[in-house]
N, C-alpha and C positions, 0 to 999 in steps of 0.2 A: 504493500500500500504506500501511496505517496503522502508526504506531509501536506497539510492543507491549512487554510486560513479562515477563521470564523469571525463574524461580527454580530453581536447581539444587541438589539434595540428594543426597548420596552416602553410602551405607552404609559404615561403618568397623567391621569386625568386632572389632578390638582395643580399640575405644573405647566402643562403645555397648551391648554386651550380652554375656551369657555363652552359650556354645554356638552354636546355629544362628541367627546374627543376621538372616539373610534372613527368618526367621519372625517377626520383631518389627517392628511398624509404627513403633516409636519409634527404630529403629536407622538413622537417617538424619541426615546433616549437610547444612546449607543453604549455598548460595552463590548469587550473582546475576550476571546478565549482561544486556546490552541487545540489541535486535533489532528486527525489523519485523513488525508484526501482519499476518498474511495470512488473510483470511476463507476459509472452506471454499468450494470451487467443485465442483459436481457431486456433492455428498454426498447422503446419505439424510436426508430431513426427519424430525424427531421431533415431529410436529404435536400430539400429545396432551399435551405439556408446555408448549405455548405459551400458558399460562394461569396462574392462581394456584394454587399448592399441588397439584401433580400429579406422580406417579411413573409412568414409562413401563413398558411391558411389557419382557420380556427381549429384549435386542438382541445381535447377534454382535460379539465383539471382532475376529474375523477371524483370530486366531491364539491360541496358548496363552500366557497371561500369568500369571506367578507373583507372588502378593502375600500377605504374611503367612504364607508357607510352604505355600500351596495354589495349585494350578493352576486358572485360570479361562478359560472360553471365551465367557462372556456377561456383560453388565452391564445395569443399569437406570439411567436418567438421571432426575434430579429437576429440576423447575422452580426448586427452591431452591438450585441451584448445586453439586450433588455427584453422583457416580456411586457406585452400590453394587454389590457382587459377590454380595449375598444374593438368590438367586432365589426364595426362599420368602416373604420379607418383603413386606408391602404398605404399611408405614408410610412416609409422605413426610417425616417428621421436620422439622417447621417450627422446632422448638427446636434451635439450632445448638451443641450441646454435644459436642465431640469426645471428651471423657472419659466422659461419661455417656450416650452414644448407646445407644439400645435395641439389644438383641441381634438384633432382627429386621431391622436395617439394617446391621449389621456384616458384613464390613469395608467401609469406604467411603473415597473420596478426594474431598476438597472444595477445589476451587480458589477458591470464594467462596460460603460457606454462610450464607444469611440467608433471611428469608421473602420471596423474590423473586417475580416474575411475568413471564411473557411478555405482550406487549401489541401488538395490531394498530396502535394509535396510535403506538407507539414504533418500529414496524417490526421487532419481535422475530422471530427465527428460531432454532430449535434444530435441529441436524443433526449427523451424524457421517460419517466417511469413513476408509477404510483406504488408505494409500499405501505405495509401495515394494514390494519383492519379498522373499520368504523367503530367509534367516532374519532380515531386517532391516526388517520391516513396522512401520508406525506407525498406531495408531488415534488420530484426533483427534475429540473431542467438543466442540461449540461452542455457547455461549449468545450469540447476536449481538444487539446493541441490547437488552439485558435491563434490566428495571426493578429497581434495587437497592432493595429493599423495595417491596412491591406498592402501598403507599399514597403513595409518593413520586414525584418527577419525575426522579430520578437515573438516567441510562442508562449502562451499561457493557457492554463485550464481553469475553468471556474464553473460554479453551479449556483442556482437559486433554488431554495426549498420553501414550499408553502405548506403550512401545517393546518390540518382540519381542526375545527372546534376552537382552538386558541387563536387562529388567524395569524400566527407567528410567521415571520419571514427570516430566512437564514441565507447568508451569502458564504460561499466556500471557495477557497483559492488554492491552486498549486502553482508555484511561481514559474516553473519552466526554466530553460537553460540560459537565456540571454537577457541582458538588461534592455530596458525600453529605449529605443533609439528614435522613435517618432510618435510621441503622444499627440495630444493629451486626451484624457478621459474624464468622465463623471461617474460617481458612484452614489446611489441614493434611490429616492422614489418620488413620484409626482402624483398628486391626486387631482381633483377637478379644480381646486383653488389654492392648494398649498403644496409645499415640497420639503424634502429633507435632503441635504447634501453633505457628504463627507468632505472635509476641508484638507485632508492630507492622508497619506498612507503610512504614517509612522507607527510606533509600537502601540499607542493608544490614540487612534485618530479622533480629532474633534469633529463636531457636526454643526451645521447651521440650518435654520429654517428661514433665514432672511437674505443670506448671500450664497449664491450658487457658485461652486468651484468646478470649472470645466477644464482644468489644466493639470490634472493628475497624470504624471508621466514617470513614476517610479513604482516598482513592485513593493509589496508590503515588507517592512523591515523584519518582522517576525511572522511565524506561521500562525495566524490568528483568524478568527471568524466573527462576523456580525449578525445579530438577531434582532428583529423588530417584533415586539409583543404587545398587541393592543388588549385592553380589558374588554 
């Protein structure tokens, strides 16, 4: 198994918003922990995004997932490192602006959003799988051996996990062999009217719900993971 990076984010009703905080994408707090990167085994391939700048068709989450105050049962995956819950939008959003993202792509969750590409030369593979049993199932979407910026030679693997019932979100990373030579990226999430953005990729990354950082161009300093957990 490969080492991986986790980030855990938890909704705090009393701290982050007024009223129904689960309806606000910015109502999340961030923390980090370490773990082991485990590639998907026996999942469903998303072959159509294993290229440059492609958005998949609607895919099943496998359960009902609540995000930004709305229940979803489907998602779309992008070659550019995000998933969207907007089933009517067709834009792949190569510009990684969590704050200014077009309505046609909202809401979305971005474990690593840049102008990426899947590549046969890099051994890229996109897939998803649902594990566990109700009411504790987990959807994992993976970008394996992905080119960080389509024109570069940086390869990285990452996943986003959605958790049934808790509506938690988990980002997982495996750093890959090369430093980033042509960023930049965004990491975070966007709802209908709010966003959360990681400001750096240090040991304990800070977050912002008012300033979007779209210039991340270094891999994580330690093998850690982030989780988002709404009440």
